[in-house]
mmCIF file of the C-alpha atoms, coordinates in Angstrom:
data_MODEL
# 
_entry.id   MODEL 
# 
loop_
_atom_site.group_PDB 
_atom_site.id 
_atom_site.type_symbol 
_atom_site.label_atom_id 
_atom_site.label_alt_id 
_atom_site.label_comp_id 
_atom_site.label_asym_id 
_atom_site.label_entity_id 
_atom_site.label_seq_id 
_atom_site.pdbx_PDB_ins_code 
_atom_site.Cartn_x 
_atom_site.Cartn_y 
_atom_site.Cartn_z 
_atom_site.occupancy 
_atom_site.B_iso_or_equiv 
_atom_site.pdbx_formal_charge 
_atom_site.auth_seq_id 
_atom_site.auth_comp_id 
_atom_site.auth_asym_id 
_atom_site.auth_atom_id 
_atom_site.pdbx_PDB_model_num 
ATOM 1   C CA . UNK A 1 1   ? 21.800  -7.898  46.653  1.00 0.00 ? 1   UNK A CA 1 
ATOM 2   C CA . UNK A 1 2   ? 21.601  -7.090  42.896  1.00 0.00 ? 2   UNK A CA 1 
ATOM 3   C CA . UNK A 1 3   ? 18.154  -5.981  41.328  1.00 0.00 ? 3   UNK A CA 1 
ATOM 4   C CA . UNK A 1 4   ? 16.715  -8.595  39.301  1.00 0.00 ? 4   UNK A CA 1 
ATOM 5   C CA . UNK A 1 5   ? 15.635  -6.143  36.576  1.00 0.00 ? 5   UNK A CA 1 
ATOM 6   C CA . UNK A 1 6   ? 17.862  -5.182  33.869  1.00 0.00 ? 6   UNK A CA 1 
ATOM 7   C CA . UNK A 1 7   ? 18.526  -1.579  33.399  1.00 0.00 ? 7   UNK A CA 1 
ATOM 8   C CA . UNK A 1 8   ? 17.714  -1.802  29.664  1.00 0.00 ? 8   UNK A CA 1 
ATOM 9   C CA . UNK A 1 9   ? 15.073  -4.287  29.831  1.00 0.00 ? 9   UNK A CA 1 
ATOM 10  C CA . UNK A 1 10  ? 17.030  -7.454  28.603  1.00 0.00 ? 10  UNK A CA 1 
ATOM 11  C CA . UNK A 1 11  ? 16.754  -10.796 29.972  1.00 0.00 ? 11  UNK A CA 1 
ATOM 12  C CA . UNK A 1 12  ? 20.224  -11.514 31.240  1.00 0.00 ? 12  UNK A CA 1 
ATOM 13  C CA . UNK A 1 13  ? 20.212  -15.264 30.471  1.00 0.00 ? 13  UNK A CA 1 
ATOM 14  C CA . UNK A 1 14  ? 19.223  -14.812 26.855  1.00 0.00 ? 14  UNK A CA 1 
ATOM 15  C CA . UNK A 1 15  ? 21.618  -11.914 26.248  1.00 0.00 ? 15  UNK A CA 1 
ATOM 16  C CA . UNK A 1 16  ? 24.464  -13.803 27.436  1.00 0.00 ? 16  UNK A CA 1 
ATOM 17  C CA . UNK A 1 17  ? 23.141  -17.146 26.216  1.00 0.00 ? 17  UNK A CA 1 
ATOM 18  C CA . UNK A 1 18  ? 23.611  -18.581 29.553  1.00 0.00 ? 18  UNK A CA 1 
ATOM 19  C CA . UNK A 1 19  ? 20.450  -20.181 30.878  1.00 0.00 ? 19  UNK A CA 1 
ATOM 20  C CA . UNK A 1 20  ? 19.756  -19.777 34.414  1.00 0.00 ? 20  UNK A CA 1 
ATOM 21  C CA . UNK A 1 21  ? 22.271  -16.819 34.847  1.00 0.00 ? 21  UNK A CA 1 
ATOM 22  C CA . UNK A 1 22  ? 21.459  -14.520 37.817  1.00 0.00 ? 22  UNK A CA 1 
ATOM 23  C CA . UNK A 1 23  ? 21.194  -10.725 36.758  1.00 0.00 ? 23  UNK A CA 1 
ATOM 24  C CA . UNK A 1 24  ? 24.050  -9.889  39.271  1.00 0.00 ? 24  UNK A CA 1 
ATOM 25  C CA . UNK A 1 25  ? 26.427  -12.331 37.277  1.00 0.00 ? 25  UNK A CA 1 
ATOM 26  C CA . UNK A 1 26  ? 26.043  -10.554 33.953  1.00 0.00 ? 26  UNK A CA 1 
ATOM 27  C CA . UNK A 1 27  ? 28.808  -8.719  32.529  1.00 0.00 ? 27  UNK A CA 1 
ATOM 28  C CA . UNK A 1 28  ? 26.550  -5.866  31.588  1.00 0.00 ? 28  UNK A CA 1 
ATOM 29  C CA . UNK A 1 29  ? 24.734  -5.516  34.984  1.00 0.00 ? 29  UNK A CA 1 
ATOM 30  C CA . UNK A 1 30  ? 26.594  -2.383  36.171  1.00 0.00 ? 30  UNK A CA 1 
ATOM 31  C CA . UNK A 1 31  ? 26.583  -0.831  32.697  1.00 0.00 ? 31  UNK A CA 1 
ATOM 32  C CA . UNK A 1 32  ? 22.836  -1.480  32.151  1.00 0.00 ? 32  UNK A CA 1 
ATOM 33  C CA . UNK A 1 33  ? 22.086  -0.224  35.512  1.00 0.00 ? 33  UNK A CA 1 
ATOM 34  C CA . UNK A 1 34  ? 24.026  3.216   35.121  1.00 0.00 ? 34  UNK A CA 1 
ATOM 35  C CA . UNK A 1 35  ? 22.831  3.615   31.628  1.00 0.00 ? 35  UNK A CA 1 
ATOM 36  C CA . UNK A 1 36  ? 19.340  5.023   32.653  1.00 0.00 ? 36  UNK A CA 1 
ATOM 37  C CA . UNK A 1 37  ? 21.175  8.194   33.741  1.00 0.00 ? 37  UNK A CA 1 
ATOM 38  C CA . UNK A 1 38  ? 22.219  8.749   30.009  1.00 0.00 ? 38  UNK A CA 1 
ATOM 39  C CA . UNK A 1 39  ? 20.402  10.318  27.248  1.00 0.00 ? 39  UNK A CA 1 
ATOM 40  C CA . UNK A 1 40  ? 18.640  8.000   24.819  1.00 0.00 ? 40  UNK A CA 1 
ATOM 41  C CA . UNK A 1 41  ? 21.507  8.634   22.230  1.00 0.00 ? 41  UNK A CA 1 
ATOM 42  C CA . UNK A 1 42  ? 24.601  8.536   24.458  1.00 0.00 ? 42  UNK A CA 1 
ATOM 43  C CA . UNK A 1 43  ? 26.723  5.400   23.468  1.00 0.00 ? 43  UNK A CA 1 
ATOM 44  C CA . UNK A 1 44  ? 27.437  2.658   26.053  1.00 0.00 ? 44  UNK A CA 1 
ATOM 45  C CA . UNK A 1 45  ? 29.580  -0.412  25.555  1.00 0.00 ? 45  UNK A CA 1 
ATOM 46  C CA . UNK A 1 46  ? 27.952  -3.719  26.353  1.00 0.00 ? 46  UNK A CA 1 
ATOM 47  C CA . UNK A 1 47  ? 29.476  -7.484  26.201  1.00 0.00 ? 47  UNK A CA 1 
ATOM 48  C CA . UNK A 1 48  ? 27.494  -10.213 24.426  1.00 0.00 ? 48  UNK A CA 1 
ATOM 49  C CA . UNK A 1 49  ? 28.263  -13.856 23.685  1.00 0.00 ? 49  UNK A CA 1 
ATOM 50  C CA . UNK A 1 50  ? 28.354  -15.404 20.531  1.00 0.00 ? 50  UNK A CA 1 
ATOM 51  C CA . UNK A 1 51  ? 28.599  -19.175 19.610  1.00 0.00 ? 51  UNK A CA 1 
ATOM 52  C CA . UNK A 1 52  ? 30.957  -19.645 16.749  1.00 0.00 ? 52  UNK A CA 1 
ATOM 53  C CA . UNK A 1 53  ? 32.281  -22.939 14.912  1.00 0.00 ? 53  UNK A CA 1 
ATOM 54  C CA . UNK A 1 54  ? 35.490  -24.059 16.345  1.00 0.00 ? 54  UNK A CA 1 
ATOM 55  C CA . UNK A 1 55  ? 38.428  -23.691 13.882  1.00 0.00 ? 55  UNK A CA 1 
ATOM 56  C CA . UNK A 1 56  ? 40.125  -26.740 15.465  1.00 0.00 ? 56  UNK A CA 1 
ATOM 57  C CA . UNK A 1 57  ? 37.332  -29.202 16.066  1.00 0.00 ? 57  UNK A CA 1 
ATOM 58  C CA . UNK A 1 58  ? 34.514  -29.743 13.440  1.00 0.00 ? 58  UNK A CA 1 
ATOM 59  C CA . UNK A 1 59  ? 30.995  -29.792 14.435  1.00 0.00 ? 59  UNK A CA 1 
ATOM 60  C CA . UNK A 1 60  ? 31.733  -28.135 17.757  1.00 0.00 ? 60  UNK A CA 1 
ATOM 61  C CA . UNK A 1 61  ? 31.011  -24.612 18.908  1.00 0.00 ? 61  UNK A CA 1 
ATOM 62  C CA . UNK A 1 62  ? 33.064  -22.221 20.974  1.00 0.00 ? 62  UNK A CA 1 
ATOM 63  C CA . UNK A 1 63  ? 31.616  -19.410 23.281  1.00 0.00 ? 63  UNK A CA 1 
ATOM 64  C CA . UNK A 1 64  ? 33.153  -16.074 22.617  1.00 0.00 ? 64  UNK A CA 1 
ATOM 65  C CA . UNK A 1 65  ? 32.654  -12.627 24.431  1.00 0.00 ? 65  UNK A CA 1 
ATOM 66  C CA . UNK A 1 66  ? 32.661  -9.764  22.333  1.00 0.00 ? 66  UNK A CA 1 
ATOM 67  C CA . UNK A 1 67  ? 32.029  -6.106  22.997  1.00 0.00 ? 67  UNK A CA 1 
ATOM 68  C CA . UNK A 1 68  ? 29.770  -3.609  21.117  1.00 0.00 ? 68  UNK A CA 1 
ATOM 69  C CA . UNK A 1 69  ? 28.784  0.002   21.338  1.00 0.00 ? 69  UNK A CA 1 
ATOM 70  C CA . UNK A 1 70  ? 25.166  1.134   21.315  1.00 0.00 ? 70  UNK A CA 1 
ATOM 71  C CA . UNK A 1 71  ? 22.752  3.675   22.759  1.00 0.00 ? 71  UNK A CA 1 
ATOM 72  C CA . UNK A 1 72  ? 19.746  3.223   24.986  1.00 0.00 ? 72  UNK A CA 1 
ATOM 73  C CA . UNK A 1 73  ? 17.559  3.952   21.968  1.00 0.00 ? 73  UNK A CA 1 
ATOM 74  C CA . UNK A 1 74  ? 19.155  1.201   19.967  1.00 0.00 ? 74  UNK A CA 1 
ATOM 75  C CA . UNK A 1 75  ? 19.329  -1.163  22.943  1.00 0.00 ? 75  UNK A CA 1 
ATOM 76  C CA . UNK A 1 76  ? 15.585  -0.567  23.543  1.00 0.00 ? 76  UNK A CA 1 
ATOM 77  C CA . UNK A 1 77  ? 14.831  -1.812  19.819  1.00 0.00 ? 77  UNK A CA 1 
ATOM 78  C CA . UNK A 1 78  ? 17.206  -4.684  20.426  1.00 0.00 ? 78  UNK A CA 1 
ATOM 79  C CA . UNK A 1 79  ? 15.366  -5.736  23.452  1.00 0.00 ? 79  UNK A CA 1 
ATOM 80  C CA . UNK A 1 80  ? 11.730  -5.377  22.109  1.00 0.00 ? 80  UNK A CA 1 
ATOM 81  C CA . UNK A 1 81  ? 12.827  -7.371  19.012  1.00 0.00 ? 81  UNK A CA 1 
ATOM 82  C CA . UNK A 1 82  ? 13.917  -10.088 21.269  1.00 0.00 ? 82  UNK A CA 1 
ATOM 83  C CA . UNK A 1 83  ? 11.090  -10.033 23.999  1.00 0.00 ? 83  UNK A CA 1 
ATOM 84  C CA . UNK A 1 84  ? 8.427   -7.973  22.599  1.00 0.00 ? 84  UNK A CA 1 
ATOM 85  C CA . UNK A 1 85  ? 6.914   -10.280 20.167  1.00 0.00 ? 85  UNK A CA 1 
ATOM 86  C CA . UNK A 1 86  ? 7.584   -8.192  17.072  1.00 0.00 ? 86  UNK A CA 1 
ATOM 87  C CA . UNK A 1 87  ? 5.194   -8.010  14.410  1.00 0.00 ? 87  UNK A CA 1 
ATOM 88  C CA . UNK A 1 88  ? 5.751   -7.174  10.637  1.00 0.00 ? 88  UNK A CA 1 
ATOM 89  C CA . UNK A 1 89  ? 3.696   -5.940  7.683   1.00 0.00 ? 89  UNK A CA 1 
ATOM 90  C CA . UNK A 1 90  ? 2.985   -9.670  6.781   1.00 0.00 ? 90  UNK A CA 1 
ATOM 91  C CA . UNK A 1 91  ? 1.726   -10.705 10.172  1.00 0.00 ? 91  UNK A CA 1 
ATOM 92  C CA . UNK A 1 92  ? -0.538  -7.587  10.397  1.00 0.00 ? 92  UNK A CA 1 
ATOM 93  C CA . UNK A 1 93  ? -2.033  -8.466  7.038   1.00 0.00 ? 93  UNK A CA 1 
ATOM 94  C CA . UNK A 1 94  ? -0.752  -5.180  5.457   1.00 0.00 ? 94  UNK A CA 1 
ATOM 95  C CA . UNK A 1 95  ? 1.352   -7.137  2.942   1.00 0.00 ? 95  UNK A CA 1 
ATOM 96  C CA . UNK A 1 96  ? -1.651  -9.373  1.841   1.00 0.00 ? 96  UNK A CA 1 
ATOM 97  C CA . UNK A 1 97  ? -3.716  -6.267  1.417   1.00 0.00 ? 97  UNK A CA 1 
ATOM 98  C CA . UNK A 1 98  ? -0.821  -4.903  -0.932  1.00 0.00 ? 98  UNK A CA 1 
ATOM 99  C CA . UNK A 1 99  ? -0.843  -8.071  -2.817  1.00 0.00 ? 99  UNK A CA 1 
ATOM 100 C CA . UNK A 1 100 ? -4.674  -7.748  -3.332  1.00 0.00 ? 100 UNK A CA 1 
ATOM 101 C CA . UNK A 1 101 ? -4.302  -4.055  -4.509  1.00 0.00 ? 101 UNK A CA 1 
ATOM 102 C CA . UNK A 1 102 ? -1.686  -5.378  -7.176  1.00 0.00 ? 102 UNK A CA 1 
ATOM 103 C CA . UNK A 1 103 ? -4.158  -8.018  -8.247  1.00 0.00 ? 103 UNK A CA 1 
ATOM 104 C CA . UNK A 1 104 ? -6.836  -5.473  -8.591  1.00 0.00 ? 104 UNK A CA 1 
ATOM 105 C CA . UNK A 1 105 ? -4.669  -3.054  -10.641 1.00 0.00 ? 105 UNK A CA 1 
ATOM 106 C CA . UNK A 1 106 ? -3.630  -5.825  -12.844 1.00 0.00 ? 106 UNK A CA 1 
ATOM 107 C CA . UNK A 1 107 ? -7.216  -6.989  -13.397 1.00 0.00 ? 107 UNK A CA 1 
ATOM 108 C CA . UNK A 1 108 ? -8.172  -3.312  -14.108 1.00 0.00 ? 108 UNK A CA 1 
ATOM 109 C CA . UNK A 1 109 ? -5.421  -3.022  -16.926 1.00 0.00 ? 109 UNK A CA 1 
ATOM 110 C CA . UNK A 1 110 ? -6.725  -6.321  -18.311 1.00 0.00 ? 110 UNK A CA 1 
ATOM 111 C CA . UNK A 1 111 ? -10.332 -4.845  -18.311 1.00 0.00 ? 111 UNK A CA 1 
ATOM 112 C CA . UNK A 1 112 ? -9.073  -1.543  -19.887 1.00 0.00 ? 112 UNK A CA 1 
ATOM 113 C CA . UNK A 1 113 ? -7.102  -3.382  -22.599 1.00 0.00 ? 113 UNK A CA 1 
ATOM 114 C CA . UNK A 1 114 ? -10.397 -5.182  -23.458 1.00 0.00 ? 114 UNK A CA 1 
ATOM 115 C CA . UNK A 1 115 ? -11.756 -1.801  -24.508 1.00 0.00 ? 115 UNK A CA 1 
ATOM 116 C CA . UNK A 1 116 ? -9.247  -1.250  -27.196 1.00 0.00 ? 116 UNK A CA 1 
ATOM 117 C CA . UNK A 1 117 ? -11.246 -0.899  -30.433 1.00 0.00 ? 117 UNK A CA 1 
ATOM 118 C CA . UNK A 1 118 ? -14.540 -0.294  -28.713 1.00 0.00 ? 118 UNK A CA 1 
ATOM 119 C CA . UNK A 1 119 ? -16.622 3.001   -29.081 1.00 0.00 ? 119 UNK A CA 1 
ATOM 120 C CA . UNK A 1 120 ? -16.517 5.189   -26.051 1.00 0.00 ? 120 UNK A CA 1 
ATOM 121 C CA . UNK A 1 121 ? -18.787 8.224   -26.217 1.00 0.00 ? 121 UNK A CA 1 
ATOM 122 C CA . UNK A 1 122 ? -17.384 11.806  -25.265 1.00 0.00 ? 122 UNK A CA 1 
ATOM 123 C CA . UNK A 1 123 ? -18.558 13.450  -22.235 1.00 0.00 ? 123 UNK A CA 1 
ATOM 124 C CA . UNK A 1 124 ? -21.849 15.165  -22.341 1.00 0.00 ? 124 UNK A CA 1 
ATOM 125 C CA . UNK A 1 125 ? -23.092 13.109  -25.125 1.00 0.00 ? 125 UNK A CA 1 
ATOM 126 C CA . UNK A 1 126 ? -26.130 11.131  -25.141 1.00 0.00 ? 126 UNK A CA 1 
ATOM 127 C CA . UNK A 1 127 ? -28.359 8.849   -27.619 1.00 0.00 ? 127 UNK A CA 1 
ATOM 128 C CA . UNK A 1 128 ? -31.945 10.071  -28.148 1.00 0.00 ? 128 UNK A CA 1 
ATOM 129 C CA . UNK A 1 129 ? -34.961 8.182   -29.627 1.00 0.00 ? 129 UNK A CA 1 
ATOM 130 C CA . UNK A 1 130 ? -37.291 10.427  -31.736 1.00 0.00 ? 130 UNK A CA 1 
ATOM 131 C CA . UNK A 1 131 ? -40.236 9.677   -34.157 1.00 0.00 ? 131 UNK A CA 1 
ATOM 132 C CA . UNK A 1 132 ? -40.671 10.497  -37.736 1.00 0.00 ? 132 UNK A CA 1 
ATOM 133 C CA . UNK A 1 133 ? -44.166 10.606  -39.236 1.00 0.00 ? 133 UNK A CA 1 
ATOM 134 C CA . UNK A 1 134 ? -44.316 9.721   -42.791 1.00 0.00 ? 134 UNK A CA 1 
ATOM 135 C CA . UNK A 1 135 ? -47.316 8.935   -45.098 1.00 0.00 ? 135 UNK A CA 1 
ATOM 136 C CA . UNK A 1 136 ? -46.834 5.195   -44.396 1.00 0.00 ? 136 UNK A CA 1 
ATOM 137 C CA . UNK A 1 137 ? -46.678 5.426   -40.646 1.00 0.00 ? 137 UNK A CA 1 
ATOM 138 C CA . UNK A 1 138 ? -44.622 6.674   -37.715 1.00 0.00 ? 138 UNK A CA 1 
ATOM 139 C CA . UNK A 1 139 ? -41.044 5.366   -37.513 1.00 0.00 ? 139 UNK A CA 1 
ATOM 140 C CA . UNK A 1 140 ? -38.601 5.433   -34.759 1.00 0.00 ? 140 UNK A CA 1 
ATOM 141 C CA . UNK A 1 141 ? -35.156 6.685   -35.077 1.00 0.00 ? 141 UNK A CA 1 
ATOM 142 C CA . UNK A 1 142 ? -32.063 7.386   -32.944 1.00 0.00 ? 142 UNK A CA 1 
ATOM 143 C CA . UNK A 1 143 ? -29.384 10.102  -32.937 1.00 0.00 ? 143 UNK A CA 1 
ATOM 144 C CA . UNK A 1 144 ? -26.131 10.801  -30.813 1.00 0.00 ? 144 UNK A CA 1 
ATOM 145 C CA . UNK A 1 145 ? -26.224 14.392  -29.617 1.00 0.00 ? 145 UNK A CA 1 
ATOM 146 C CA . UNK A 1 146 ? -23.364 16.498  -28.162 1.00 0.00 ? 146 UNK A CA 1 
ATOM 147 C CA . UNK A 1 147 ? -23.718 19.994  -26.507 1.00 0.00 ? 147 UNK A CA 1 
ATOM 148 C CA . UNK A 1 148 ? -21.526 21.601  -28.994 1.00 0.00 ? 148 UNK A CA 1 
ATOM 149 C CA . UNK A 1 149 ? -20.208 20.459  -32.667 1.00 0.00 ? 149 UNK A CA 1 
ATOM 150 C CA . UNK A 1 150 ? -17.547 17.962  -31.940 1.00 0.00 ? 150 UNK A CA 1 
ATOM 151 C CA . UNK A 1 151 ? -18.531 15.200  -34.486 1.00 0.00 ? 151 UNK A CA 1 
ATOM 152 C CA . UNK A 1 152 ? -17.130 14.693  -37.848 1.00 0.00 ? 152 UNK A CA 1 
ATOM 153 C CA . UNK A 1 153 ? -19.398 15.384  -40.654 1.00 0.00 ? 153 UNK A CA 1 
ATOM 154 C CA . UNK A 1 154 ? -20.616 13.072  -43.263 1.00 0.00 ? 154 UNK A CA 1 
ATOM 155 C CA . UNK A 1 155 ? -21.126 15.697  -45.966 1.00 0.00 ? 155 UNK A CA 1 
ATOM 156 C CA . UNK A 1 156 ? -20.494 19.295  -44.427 1.00 0.00 ? 156 UNK A CA 1 
ATOM 157 C CA . UNK A 1 157 ? -16.944 20.523  -43.851 1.00 0.00 ? 157 UNK A CA 1 
ATOM 158 C CA . UNK A 1 158 ? -17.654 21.965  -40.482 1.00 0.00 ? 158 UNK A CA 1 
ATOM 159 C CA . UNK A 1 159 ? -18.047 19.600  -37.457 1.00 0.00 ? 159 UNK A CA 1 
ATOM 160 C CA . UNK A 1 160 ? -21.800 18.943  -36.217 1.00 0.00 ? 160 UNK A CA 1 
ATOM 161 C CA . UNK A 1 161 ? -23.647 18.294  -32.968 1.00 0.00 ? 161 UNK A CA 1 
ATOM 162 C CA . UNK A 1 162 ? -25.668 15.263  -34.053 1.00 0.00 ? 162 UNK A CA 1 
ATOM 163 C CA . UNK A 1 163 ? -24.909 11.719  -35.612 1.00 0.00 ? 163 UNK A CA 1 
ATOM 164 C CA . UNK A 1 164 ? -27.906 9.855   -36.957 1.00 0.00 ? 164 UNK A CA 1 
ATOM 165 C CA . UNK A 1 165 ? -28.189 6.253   -35.861 1.00 0.00 ? 165 UNK A CA 1 
ATOM 166 C CA . UNK A 1 166 ? -31.125 4.890   -37.727 1.00 0.00 ? 166 UNK A CA 1 
ATOM 167 C CA . UNK A 1 167 ? -33.720 2.220   -36.157 1.00 0.00 ? 167 UNK A CA 1 
ATOM 168 C CA . UNK A 1 168 ? -33.388 0.706   -32.781 1.00 0.00 ? 168 UNK A CA 1 
ATOM 169 C CA . UNK A 1 169 ? -31.911 -2.653  -34.073 1.00 0.00 ? 169 UNK A CA 1 
ATOM 170 C CA . UNK A 1 170 ? -29.385 -0.733  -36.144 1.00 0.00 ? 170 UNK A CA 1 
ATOM 171 C CA . UNK A 1 171 ? -25.752 -1.707  -35.046 1.00 0.00 ? 171 UNK A CA 1 
ATOM 172 C CA . UNK A 1 172 ? -25.141 2.156   -35.213 1.00 0.00 ? 172 UNK A CA 1 
ATOM 173 C CA . UNK A 1 173 ? -27.664 2.608   -32.500 1.00 0.00 ? 173 UNK A CA 1 
ATOM 174 C CA . UNK A 1 174 ? -26.687 -0.352  -30.418 1.00 0.00 ? 174 UNK A CA 1 
ATOM 175 C CA . UNK A 1 175 ? -22.820 0.454   -30.496 1.00 0.00 ? 175 UNK A CA 1 
ATOM 176 C CA . UNK A 1 176 ? -23.460 4.120   -29.896 1.00 0.00 ? 176 UNK A CA 1 
ATOM 177 C CA . UNK A 1 177 ? -25.498 3.261   -26.628 1.00 0.00 ? 177 UNK A CA 1 
ATOM 178 C CA . UNK A 1 178 ? -22.819 0.716   -25.685 1.00 0.00 ? 178 UNK A CA 1 
ATOM 179 C CA . UNK A 1 179 ? -20.378 3.524   -25.991 1.00 0.00 ? 179 UNK A CA 1 
ATOM 180 C CA . UNK A 1 180 ? -22.440 5.756   -23.647 1.00 0.00 ? 180 UNK A CA 1 
ATOM 181 C CA . UNK A 1 181 ? -22.568 2.844   -21.144 1.00 0.00 ? 181 UNK A CA 1 
ATOM 182 C CA . UNK A 1 182 ? -18.717 2.369   -21.508 1.00 0.00 ? 182 UNK A CA 1 
ATOM 183 C CA . UNK A 1 183 ? -18.089 6.042   -20.933 1.00 0.00 ? 183 UNK A CA 1 
ATOM 184 C CA . UNK A 1 184 ? -20.216 6.121   -17.861 1.00 0.00 ? 184 UNK A CA 1 
ATOM 185 C CA . UNK A 1 185 ? -18.336 3.107   -16.431 1.00 0.00 ? 185 UNK A CA 1 
ATOM 186 C CA . UNK A 1 186 ? -15.010 4.578   -16.957 1.00 0.00 ? 186 UNK A CA 1 
ATOM 187 C CA . UNK A 1 187 ? -16.107 7.795   -15.556 1.00 0.00 ? 187 UNK A CA 1 
ATOM 188 C CA . UNK A 1 188 ? -17.044 5.980   -12.326 1.00 0.00 ? 188 UNK A CA 1 
ATOM 189 C CA . UNK A 1 189 ? -13.792 4.136   -12.589 1.00 0.00 ? 189 UNK A CA 1 
ATOM 190 C CA . UNK A 1 190 ? -12.043 7.356   -12.640 1.00 0.00 ? 190 UNK A CA 1 
ATOM 191 C CA . UNK A 1 191 ? -13.718 8.643   -9.534  1.00 0.00 ? 191 UNK A CA 1 
ATOM 192 C CA . UNK A 1 192 ? -13.088 5.515   -7.561  1.00 0.00 ? 192 UNK A CA 1 
ATOM 193 C CA . UNK A 1 193 ? -9.334  5.717   -8.645  1.00 0.00 ? 193 UNK A CA 1 
ATOM 194 C CA . UNK A 1 194 ? -9.140  9.339   -7.558  1.00 0.00 ? 194 UNK A CA 1 
ATOM 195 C CA . UNK A 1 195 ? -10.368 8.225   -4.155  1.00 0.00 ? 195 UNK A CA 1 
ATOM 196 C CA . UNK A 1 196 ? -8.118  5.074   -3.994  1.00 0.00 ? 196 UNK A CA 1 
ATOM 197 C CA . UNK A 1 197 ? -4.946  7.234   -4.932  1.00 0.00 ? 197 UNK A CA 1 
ATOM 198 C CA . UNK A 1 198 ? -5.869  9.640   -2.100  1.00 0.00 ? 198 UNK A CA 1 
ATOM 199 C CA . UNK A 1 199 ? -6.164  6.703   0.438   1.00 0.00 ? 199 UNK A CA 1 
ATOM 200 C CA . UNK A 1 200 ? -2.874  5.197   -0.945  1.00 0.00 ? 200 UNK A CA 1 
ATOM 201 C CA . UNK A 1 201 ? -1.255  8.566   -0.559  1.00 0.00 ? 201 UNK A CA 1 
ATOM 202 C CA . UNK A 1 202 ? -2.544  8.810   3.037   1.00 0.00 ? 202 UNK A CA 1 
ATOM 203 C CA . UNK A 1 203 ? -1.420  5.286   3.751   1.00 0.00 ? 203 UNK A CA 1 
ATOM 204 C CA . UNK A 1 204 ? 2.002   5.975   2.356   1.00 0.00 ? 204 UNK A CA 1 
ATOM 205 C CA . UNK A 1 205 ? 2.468   9.292   4.436   1.00 0.00 ? 205 UNK A CA 1 
ATOM 206 C CA . UNK A 1 206 ? 1.265   7.312   7.392   1.00 0.00 ? 206 UNK A CA 1 
ATOM 207 C CA . UNK A 1 207 ? 4.229   5.432   7.533   1.00 0.00 ? 207 UNK A CA 1 
ATOM 208 C CA . UNK A 1 208 ? 6.649   8.369   7.207   1.00 0.00 ? 208 UNK A CA 1 
ATOM 209 C CA . UNK A 1 209 ? 5.142   10.091  10.164  1.00 0.00 ? 209 UNK A CA 1 
ATOM 210 C CA . UNK A 1 210 ? 7.460   9.735   13.057  1.00 0.00 ? 210 UNK A CA 1 
ATOM 211 C CA . UNK A 1 211 ? 6.354   10.790  16.634  1.00 0.00 ? 211 UNK A CA 1 
ATOM 212 C CA . UNK A 1 212 ? 8.596   13.160  18.548  1.00 0.00 ? 212 UNK A CA 1 
ATOM 213 C CA . UNK A 1 213 ? 10.347  12.067  21.844  1.00 0.00 ? 213 UNK A CA 1 
ATOM 214 C CA . UNK A 1 214 ? 7.535   13.698  23.858  1.00 0.00 ? 214 UNK A CA 1 
ATOM 215 C CA . UNK A 1 215 ? 4.750   11.832  22.099  1.00 0.00 ? 215 UNK A CA 1 
ATOM 216 C CA . UNK A 1 216 ? 6.690   8.594   22.593  1.00 0.00 ? 216 UNK A CA 1 
ATOM 217 C CA . UNK A 1 217 ? 6.858   9.383   26.384  1.00 0.00 ? 217 UNK A CA 1 
ATOM 218 C CA . UNK A 1 218 ? 3.200   10.167  26.349  1.00 0.00 ? 218 UNK A CA 1 
# 
């Protein structure tokens, strides 16, 4: 009596499009049973049934048998795609994450464009408050300082290390301090993006890693 299990794991009724068919009645029963002795990439010839539109009668279908060559590996994929509840990047949420990343990148581009025309201070520069004592009292001033001469001078011909920003409420002081804040934000963004790039590269490389036959068997 024929075994009730297909040698390639197919459901005979769905493979042959014949509900209720007994495995022993499947045209591929003998071939599938013997295929287990072949290597995963040796070819075998199977029969399948297709329903095609009748050329003579409209809105009617004919069942036709056709042969095709495949391997145990390809047949395994076919079987799992038909019986193994196959998933996708969409169903596993990967596509949604990619869309979220694309939306974040678009928002980041928008935010960066908003910085066009705004002052961004160089790295290592800070704004300092200092007091000046005069006969009429003590007055507070501010200056933008750099560790080395990088600023354009107002009078001298050589670059300078300090740009004077006047009083606390002077636009030169407030904008310079905003420039420090923008620089710090961008530096933080650069660090986050560097980490993100590493993670995205790891994700991309993960999908290119293919297990060996030994790892598959394990």
